[in-house]
C-alpha positions in Angstrom: -6.3 -10.3 12.5 -6.7 -14.0 11.7 -6.3 -16.7 14.4 -3.1 -18.0 12.8 -1.6 -14.5 12.8 -2.5 -13.9 16.4 -0.9 -17.2 17.5 2.2 -16.4 15.5 2.6 -13.1 17.4 2.0 -14.7 20.8 4.6 -17.3 20.1 7.1 -14.7 19.0 6.3 -11.4 20.7 9.7 -10.0 19.9 9.2 -10.5 16.1 10.4 -7.5 14.1 7.0 -6.3 12.8 6.9 -2.9 11.1 5.2 -0.8 13.7 3.7 2.7 14.5 1.6 3.3 11.4 -1.1 1.3 9.6 -1.0 -0.5 6.3 -4.3 -0.5 4.5 -4.5 -3.1 1.7 -7.1 -2.5 -0.9 -8.4 -5.6 -2.7 -11.2 -6.4 -5.0 -12.1 -7.7 -8.5 -11.0 -6.0 -11.7 -13.6 -3.3 -12.6 -14.6 -2.6 -9.1 -12.9 0.8 -9.2 -10.1 0.3 -6.7 -7.9 2.9 -8.3 -10.8 5.3 -8.6 -11.6 5.1 -4.9 -8.0 5.4 -4.0 -7.6 8.5 -6.2 -10.8 10.0 -4.6 -9.3 9.6 -1.2 -6.0 11.0 -2.3 -7.6 14.2 -3.5 -9.8 14.6 -0.4 -6.9 14.0 2.0 -4.2 15.8 0.0 -3.9 18.6 2.7 -4.1 16.2 5.7 -0.7 14.9 6.8 -0.1 11.3 7.7 -1.4 9.5 4.6 0.9 7.8 2.2 -0.6 6.5 -1.1 1.8 3.9 -2.3 3.0 4.2 -5.9 3.3 0.6 -7.3 5.8 -0.6 -9.8 4.3 -2.7 -12.6 5.7 -4.3 -15.7 3.0 -2.5 -17.8 3.2 1.0 -19.4 1.2 3.5 -17.4 -0.3 4.8 -20.6 -2.5 1.8 -20.9 -3.9 1.9 -17.4 -5.9 4.3 -15.3 -3.4 3.8 -12.4 -0.5 6.2 -12.3 2.3 3.8 -11.5 6.0 3.3 -12.2 6.9 1.1 -15.1 9.8 -1.4 -15.4 10.5 -4.0 -18.0 10.5 -7.6 -16.8 14.3 -7.6 -16.9 14.5 -4.3 -14.9 11.9 -5.6 -12.4 13.9 -8.7 -11.8 17.1 -6.7 -11.3 15.2 -4.4 -8.8 13.8 -7.4 -7.0 17.3 -9.0 -6.6 18.6 -5.7 -5.3 16.0 -5.6 -2.5 14.1 -2.6 -3.9 10.6 -3.9 -3.0 8.9 -4.4 0.4 6.5 -6.9 -1.3 6.0 -8.2 -4.8 3.6 -10.5 -6.6 2.5 -11.7 -10.1 -1.0 -11.5 -11.5 -2.5 -11.5 -15.0 1.0 -12.1 -16.6 2.4 -9.0 -14.9 4.8 -8.3 -12.1 3.9 -5.9 -9.3 6.0 -4.4 -6.5 5.7 -2.1 -3.6 8.8 0.0 -2.9 10.9 -0.6 0.2 10.1 2.9 1.4 6.7 1.7 2.5 8.4 0.4 5.7 9.9 3.8 6.4 6.5 5.5 6.0 4.9 3.0 8.4 7.6 3.4 11.0 7.1 7.2 10.8 3.4 6.6 11.8 1.8 7.0 8.4 -1.3 5.3 7.1 0.0 3.6 3.9 -2.6 2.7 1.3 -1.9 0.3 -1.6 -3.9 -1.6 -4.2 -2.7 -5.2 -3.8 -3.6 -8.7 -4.9 -5.6 -10.6 -2.3 -3.1 -13.5 -2.5 -0.4 -11.3 -0.9 -2.6 -10.3 2.1 -1.2 -13.0 4.4 2.4 -11.8 3.9 1.3 -8.2 4.5 -0.5 -9.2 7.6 2.6 -10.9 8.9 4.7 -7.8 8.2 2.8 -4.9 9.8 1.7 -4.6 13.4 -1.3 -2.6 12.4 -3.1 -3.9 9.3 -6.5 -3.6 7.7 -8.0 -4.9 4.5 -10.6 -3.0 2.4 -12.5 -5.0 -0.2 -13.9 -2.8 -3.0 -16.7 -4.5 -4.9 -19.4 -3.9 -7.4 -22.3 -5.7 -8.9 -21.7 -8.3 -11.7 -23.4 -6.0 -14.2 -21.3 -3.0 -13.3 -18.1 -5.0 -13.4 -18.9 -6.3 -16.9 -19.6 -2.7 -18.2 -16.4 -1.3 -16.7 -14.2 -4.0 -18.0 -15.7 -3.7 -21.5 -15.3 0.1 -21.4 -11.5 -0.2 -20.7 -11.1 -1.8 -24.1 -8.0 -3.7 -23.0 -9.3 -7.3 -23.2 -11.3 -9.6 -25.4 -14.7 -10.9 -24.5 -13.2 -14.2 -23.3 -10.7 -12.4 -21.1 -13.4 -10.3 -19.6 -15.5 -13.4 -18.9 -12.5 -15.0 -17.1 -12.0 -11.9 -14.9 -15.7 -11.9 -14.0 -15.5 -15.6 -13.0 -12.6 -14.7 -10.7 -14.6 -11.9 -9.2 -16.8 -14.3 -7.2 -16.1 -15.6 -3.7 -12.5 -16.8 -3.4 -10.8 -18.8 -0.7 -8.1 -16.0 -0.6 -10.7 -13.4 0.4 -9.8 -12.1 3.9 -12.7 -12.8 6.3 -12.0 -9.6 8.2 -12.1 -7.3 5.2 -14.1 -4.1 5.4 -16.5 -4.2 2.4 -17.3 -1.1 0.3 -19.7 -1.3 -2.6 -18.7 0.9 -5.5 -21.6 0.0 -7.8 -23.0 3.5 -7.7 -21.9 7.0 -6.9 -18.1 7.2 -6.5 -18.5 10.0 -3.9 -20.5 7.6 -1.6 -18.0 4.8 -1.8 -15.1 7.2 -1.7 -16.5 8.9 1.3 -16.8 5.6 3.2 -13.2 4.9 2.3 -12.0 8.4 3.5 -13.8 8.0 6.8 -12.1 4.6 7.3 -8.7 6.0 6.6 -9.2 8.8 9.1 -10.1 6.2 11.7 -6.9 4.4 10.8 -4.9 7.6 11.3 -6.3 7.8 14.8 -5.2 4.2 15.4 -1.7 5.1 14.2 -1.5 8.0 16.5 -2.5 5.8 19.5 -0.1 3.1 18.4 2.9 5.6 18.4 2.1 6.5 22.0 2.1 2.9 23.3 
C-alpha cells in the first residue's frame, strides 16, 4: 500500500472499502503475455474454489484478440457506463475497457479477483479494495518485439511506440510483484499461481477479522 493510501485510510477509517477478498491487478507492457499467464492460472486453479478471473468488457471484437472478453460498441459501452454497469473503466490505445460491477460482489464473498488492467487505473483500484495487490508481468525488449510482431495487428511504427511505452513509467506501482515471462510460460505461470494461493490465504484471514 502506498503512503498516500495509508494516510487516506487512517483519516477515514470508516470508509466504505470493498472488503473480505483480494483484488489482484495484473499490469505490464503489451506483448509481456499477461493474458497467457492469467489463462495458465485459470486452468491450474479451475478446481480450486475462491478464485474469480474477471471477464473484461472491451470495445474490440474478441476475434482479433487472444483475450476472451465481452465486446460492446462504443455507443453500447457508453450506455452501460451511464447505467452503472462497471466497477471500473478506462481508455487505452483508442479502446474502452470496463470491469463488471459484479467484481465487488465477488470480493465481498471473499474471492481472489484477478484482472488485467491498465497501470493508470491502479490508484483507483487501490482506493477501492481493502486487500489489494499488483502483479507486473514483464519480458525482455527482444521478446516483446517478437510477440507484438507475431500478433500481426499493428504496423512497425505502432509496435515501436508500444515498445517505447514498455519502459519505466511514473505510473508503475512501486510495490508491484514482478514476474518475468521472457521464457517458459510454466515457470512464470507457476510463480503467478503460487502468489494467488497466498492471496487466497490472506482473504481467508481477512474474513475472520
